[in-house]
N, C-alpha and C positions, 0 to 999 in steps of 0.2 A: 478398186474392188476386183479381186481375182475371180475367175470363172468357177462357179461351184462344181461344174463338170470336172474340172481339174482335181478338185478335192475328192470327188466321188471315185474317179478313175485311177488316181495316183496319189493317195493320201500320204504314203511314206515319202514321196518326193517333196510334197508340200511341207511335211513336218521337218524334214532335213533342211529345207530352205529357211524355215523359221528359226531353227536352231542356229544356223549359220549367221542369222541376223540378230541373234541374242533375244529372240522372242520365244514365249512358251508354246510348244507344239500342241498342248492340250486343247487349244482353241479349235484345232482341226477335228479332234474327237467329238467336241461339243457340237460342231456343225454337222458331222456325220450322224450323230445320234438323233438330232432334231430332223435331219433330212430323211432318215430311215423311218421315223415316226410319221412324217408328212406323207411320204410315198405309200406307207401302209394304209393311212387314212384315205388316200386317193384311190387305192384299190377297192377299199370298202365302199367309198362314195360311188364309184362307177357301178359296182354290183347293186347298190341300193337304188340308183337311178334306173338301172335296167329293170329291177323288180317293180319300181313305181310305174314305169312305162307299161310293163306287162299287166299290172293291176288295172291301169286305166283302160286297157283294151278289154279286160275281163269284165269290168264294170259296165262298159258300153254294151257288151254282149248280154250281160245279165239283165240290163234294163230293157234291151230289145226283146228278151224272152219273158219279161214280166216277173223275174225272180227277185222280188223286193228284199227278202231276207238276205239273199246272197249279195245284193247291192250294198246293204248296210254293213255286212261283214267285211266286204272288200274295201269299202270306203274307209272303215275304221283302220284296216291294215295300212291303207295308203296314207292315212293321216299320221300314223305312228312312224312310217318310213320317212315321210316328209319332215317330221320333227327331228328324227335322227340325222337326216341330211343337213338340216339347218345347224344342228349342234356340231357336226363334223366340219362344215364350212367355217363356222366361227372359230373352232379349234385350229383349223388350218391357217386362218388369218393371223392368229396369235403366234403360231409356230413360224410362219413366214416372216413376221416382224422380228422375232428373235433371231432367226437365221440372218436376216439382212443386217441387224445390229451387230452380230458377231463378225460378219464379213467386213463391216466398216472398220473393225479394229485389227484386221489381218493385213499386214503390209504386202507389198508387191513381191513377186518371186524374182530373185536376182538372175540376171542373164548368165549363161555358162561361161562367158568371158570375164566375169567379175572375180577377182581373187578372193579366196576364203580367208577370213580373219576376224578376230573379235573386236578390234578397235583400230584407230587411225594409224597405229604403228605398223599395221599390215598393208597400208596403202602402197601403191607402186608408182614411182615417178616415171613418167613417160618421156618427157623431153624438157629442155630448158631453152630459153631464148635470152640473149643479152648477158652482159657481165655486170655484177654489182659494182657500183662506183667505189673507187678508192679515194678517200678524202685526204687532203693535206692539212686538215684541221679536224677538231673534234666535232662531229655532226650533232645537231640537236634534234630531239624528238619534236614532232609537229605541235604537241601541246605546249611547247616552249617557244617555238618559232612564231606561231600565230599571235599569241599575246604580246610578245616583244615588238612585233610590227604594228600592234594595235588593230589587227584585223580579225582576231578570234577571241571570243569572250565566253568563258565557261561560268564565271561567277554570276553574271547577269542572267545567263540562261538558266542557272539553278534557281535564281530569284523568281524567274518567270514560271518554271515548270518542274523544278527539282533536278535530281542528278541525271546524268547521261543525256543532256541536251546541249546544243551549241548555238551561239549567236555568231554570225560572221558579218563583217562590214566591208564596204567599199570594194577594193580590187579583189579580195578573196571571195566575196559574195558573187562578184562578176565572173570569177574563174569557175565557180560551181555552176553557174548558168551556162557558161561557155562550154563546159564539159558535156552538159546535157544536150546542147544543140549540136556539138561536134559528133557525139555518139549517134543521135537520131539521124543526122545528115548522112553519116557513113552507112548506117544500116538501111536507110530508105533509098538512097541514091545509088549505092554500090552493091548492096547485098540483097535487094529485092523485097524488103519488108514493107508492109502497109502500116503506117503509123495510126495508132488508135488512142483516143482520149477516153478514159474510163472513169466510172465513179470510184471514190475512195471508201465509200460505205457500201457493204454488201450484205445479203441475207445469209441465214444459216445454210440454206440449200446451196448457194453459190460456193460457200466454203467447204461443204460436204463433197461437192464435185471434185475438187482438187485435193482432198484428203486432209485438210487442216482440222475439220470437224468429223466426228465428235472427239477424236483423241486428244487434240492439242488446244482445246478451248481456253485453258488457263494461261496460255502463252500469248493470247490476243487481247486487244482492247475492245470492249463491248459497250454499246449504248443501250442500257437496260430498257429505257422507255419504249424504244422502237425495235428492240432485239436485232439491231444491226451492228456489224463489226467493221472496224477500220482494217483495211487490207494489209496483210504482212508482206505482200509482193503483188505486182501487177499480173503475175501468172494467174492469180485467182480469177479476176474478171475476164482476162483474155481467153483462158480455156473455157470457162463457163459461158462465154459469149455465144457459143454454138451448141449449147445443151439442148437436148430433145430435137435436134435437127438431123436431116438426112442430106449429106453432101454428095456430090458427084465425083467419081474417081478422076475425071479429066480436070477437075478444079484443084486437085491436090498435087503438091503440098500447098497449104495456106500458111503464109508467114506473117506474123503480127509483131509489132514492137510498140512499146509504150513507156513514157516516162511517168513515174508517180513517186510521191513520197511513200515510204513503207513504215509501218508501225508495229513494233514488237516489244513485248514486256521484258524479254531477255532475263527472266527471273533467276535462271541458274548461272548467270555470268559472274565471274569473279576474277581477281588478280589484275594483271597488267592491262588486259583487254578493256577494262572499264575506264581507263584513263584516255583522255582525248576523244577522238571521233571514231575509234575502231569498232566499238560496240555500243550503238546508240538506240534509244527508244524510237527515234524518228530519223530516217535517213533516205536519201534520194537514190533511185536506181532506174536504169534503163533496162527493160526486160525484153527477152526474145522468146517467142512461142511458135512452135510448128504444129500443124495438124497434118499428118501424113499417113501413108499406107504401111502395113506391117512389113511388106517386102523390102522397103527401103529405109525404114526408120533408123536402124543402127548406122547406116552410112550417112543419113541425114544428121545424126548426132555429131559425127565427125565434122561435118560442114558447119553446124551451129557453133561448135567449139572454136573452129578456125575464125568465125566471125567475131567472137568475143576476143580471141587472141589479137586480131588485127587492131583493135582499139589500143592495146598496150604497145604493139609494134609501132604504130603511128606516133605514139607518145614517147617512144624510146624508153620504156620502163622494163627492166629485167623481170622475168617471170619464169615459172615452171608449171607444167601440167601434170596432175596426179590422178591416177585411176583409183577410185575409192574401193575398199574391200567390202565384203558383205556386212560386216559389223558396223560400218560407218555410213552406210547408205541411208538416204532420206526415206521416209515412210512409203512414198509412192513410187520411188525410183527402182528401175530394173538395172540401170547402169548409170554411173555418174563420173564425170571428170571435174575436178576442181582446178581452177587456174589461180595460182598464188603469186602475188607480186612481191618484189623484194622491198622490205622496209628496214632502213638503217637503224631505227630506234629499237627494233627487235633483234637486229642482226640475223634475220630469218625471213623466209617467205611466209606471207599471210594471205589467206583466201580473199579473192576479189571477185570471183565468179564461180558459180556451181552450175554445171550443164548436165541435164539428165534426160534419159529416155524413160518415160513412164509406161511405155507400151500401151496396152488398152485399159490400164488400171483406172485412169481418170475418165476415159471415154465410157466405160461401163457404169461408173457412178453417175455420169452426166447424160447417158444415153446419146452419145455423139456417134452417129454411124455414117457410112458412105455406101453408095450404090456402085458395086463393081461393074465392070464392062459386061459381065455375063448376066447382070440383073440382080445378083444376090446381094444381100445387105451384110455388112461387116462393121465392126468397131474400128474407128481410126486409132492411130497411135499418136500420143501427144509428147512433144519435147519442150523443154523449157530451159532457159539459162539467163544469167545476168549478162548484160551486154554493154557496160558492166556496172558494178556498184559505184555510184558517183562520188560519194563521200570518201571512200577508201582510195579512189583514184586521186582525189584532191590531196589526201594525206601522202600518197606515194610521190606525187609531184613536189609537194612542200619539202619532203625529206630527201628525195633523190636529187632535186634541182636547187637545193639551198646553197647559198654562197657564204664565203667567209665573213663578209660584211653584214650578214644577217638577212639579206634580201633573197628573193627567189627568182630564178630564171624561168621564163615561160616556154614550154615546149614549142617547137616551130609549128607543129600542126594546130596549136591553139592560138597562136599570135593573131591571125586574122579575126578570131572571135573575141579576143580580149582587147586587141588594139594597142598592145605594148609588148615589150620583150622582157621586162623585169617588173616584179611586184615588190613594193616596199620603198 
């Protein structure tokens, strides 16, 4: 949630930011109109309260002087004023709710370092690491490699759950588990994260904190009876973990990591992405979350990105880092880097991690503050990123490490976790 003061003081700036993000700037005018009405009512309310206080004094004086008629008249006036005060307070509550609801639908303001553009074609490549492998045979896509080895089963997954689910067996299931442990060990032992085990079902309020609700409800799985939602990412419980708390500046930054399955309806997905494991309704991910101060958050974002990159470097998977333009930013993000791994089946780089600085957008929604050294309270900045998507890393290994005989070499970094050098 952006600060309403920013809208009051610089509405044109916010409107332009929304336009750059392909959002309707009229939302800003709606907020301003309601805010103007709210403040006008506040002025009237303060005047009426002053009048009521003054009448109370006059009633006391009239009573002391034995002026009963005056007491009755003043009491009647005071009652009318009190009724008007109650009516104004009720109206303000309604306006306040409308303003809050509107603010929940307004995305974060992009940082000035974010390139302006309407869609992903305006994203800017920042760097590359590694070279795509040149095969001396025709490489297969993972959705053919896995079934040929008898380690991946899409048909039985569809029998169990419908389309876009996967069953994995034996060594491939172990490789998935190995990747999770490898990533968690790297982030906790070398990068300083605290591992957290979190619930997979969360409340509406929890999802509202991180920006998934109310705007994206149709994209999530919901348990109607309890009004609980399956998490689309561990970012949701990790950020909301400290909602309504006041942290101390000396304790920041706080770094959390968690492995969870993630659940997404992916209703708008189509084309090649729906084949295999690239875009699933359920997938594993190791998430990274920072709670930090405004002064250092953008530098911390660079560090977070480097932590996600390190996973791919250790696995020797070619990748590139892309800075997203305004039109491709996620709802709560002020700045985002995507890390894209090379996939031979696409002959292209595909997103495997998205790392964002949400500034104080989520902290305002969740009331997550910290006490500065000068004693003043301020909202923290929250960062999040995949560290990284486990399923897509598995896919990248299968495709980049495939052999001519149909087997799969295991990256050196994973061999201690898997207990072998070759799968199949």
